[in-house]
C-alpha positions in Angstrom: 0.0 0.0 0.0 2.9 2.4 0.8 4.4 1.7 -2.6 1.2 2.6 -4.4 0.9 5.8 -2.5 4.5 6.7 -3.2 4.2 6.0 -6.9 0.9 8.0 -7.0 2.6 10.9 -5.3 5.6 10.9 -7.7 3.4 10.8 -10.7 1.3 13.6 -9.4 4.4 15.8 -8.8 5.6 15.1 -12.4 2.3 16.2 -13.9 1.9 19.2 -11.6 5.3 20.4 -12.6 4.5 20.2 -16.3 1.2 22.0 -15.7 2.9 24.9 -13.9 5.7 25.3 -16.4 5.7 28.7 -18.1 6.6 29.7 -21.6 10.2 30.5 -21.8 11.7 33.6 -23.3 9.2 36.2 -22.1 8.6 39.3 -24.1 11.5 40.7 -26.1 11.9 44.4 -27.1 13.7 44.9 -30.4 14.9 48.5 -31.0 15.2 49.6 -34.7 14.7 52.5 -37.0 11.0 51.7 -37.5 10.4 51.9 -33.7 10.3 49.4 -30.9 9.0 45.9 -31.8 7.6 43.9 -28.8 7.8 40.2 -29.5 5.5 38.2 -27.2 6.3 34.6 -26.6 3.0 34.2 -24.8 0.9 35.5 -27.7 2.7 33.1 -30.2 2.7 30.1 -27.9 -0.4 30.3 -25.8 -2.8 32.2 -28.0 -1.7 31.1 -31.5 -0.6 27.6 -30.4 2.9 27.4 -31.8 5.3 24.9 -30.3 8.8 26.0 -29.4 10.3 23.9 -32.2 8.3 25.6 -34.9 10.6 28.7 -34.5 13.5 27.4 -32.6 15.9 25.9 -34.2 14.5 26.7 -37.6 14.2 30.5 -37.5 15.8 31.5 -34.2 18.5 29.7 -32.3 18.7 32.0 -29.2 19.1 35.7 -28.5 22.9 35.5 -28.7 23.1 33.7 -32.1 20.1 35.3 -33.8 20.9 37.9 -36.5 18.4 40.7 -37.0 16.6 40.6 -40.3 15.8 43.6 -42.5 12.2 44.3 -43.6 13.3 43.4 -47.2 14.5 40.0 -46.0 11.3 39.4 -44.0 9.3 40.2 -47.1 11.2 37.4 -48.8 10.2 35.0 -46.1 13.2 35.3 -43.7 12.8 35.7 -39.9 9.3 36.9 -39.0 8.3 36.8 -42.7 8.4 33.0 -42.7 5.0 33.1 -41.0 3.9 36.7 -41.4 3.4 36.3 -45.2 -0.3 37.1 -45.5 -1.2 33.4 -45.6 -0.2 31.9 -42.2 -0.4 35.3 -40.4 -0.8 38.9 -41.3 1.8 40.1 -43.8 4.9 42.1 -42.9 4.1 44.3 -45.9 2.1 47.3 -45.1 1.2 46.3 -41.6 3.9 48.4 -39.8 1.8 49.5 -36.8 1.0 45.9 -35.9 4.6 45.4 -34.8 6.4 48.7 -34.7 5.6 51.1 -31.9 7.1 54.6 -32.0 
């Protein structure tokens, strides 16, 4: 009986830990000529339903190894433009105020 209780307790702790886990990365402020861009991990993961691997390691490795992309590159499908192409998500073309805040 003690073994069953111990196993049940261990399994409960494992699932509780996973349920309480938070989205890593937090919000990231990117400063550029077009104004500040606030990237929200919570919006992309919790609200849109993207998994970490959909962007990391394909588009972004980590904050130290990521190279900023120009708007011209994004319009060609690089960086944010891989999804923000007008099909998967709103296009980076002509939607400046959706990302850039002055």
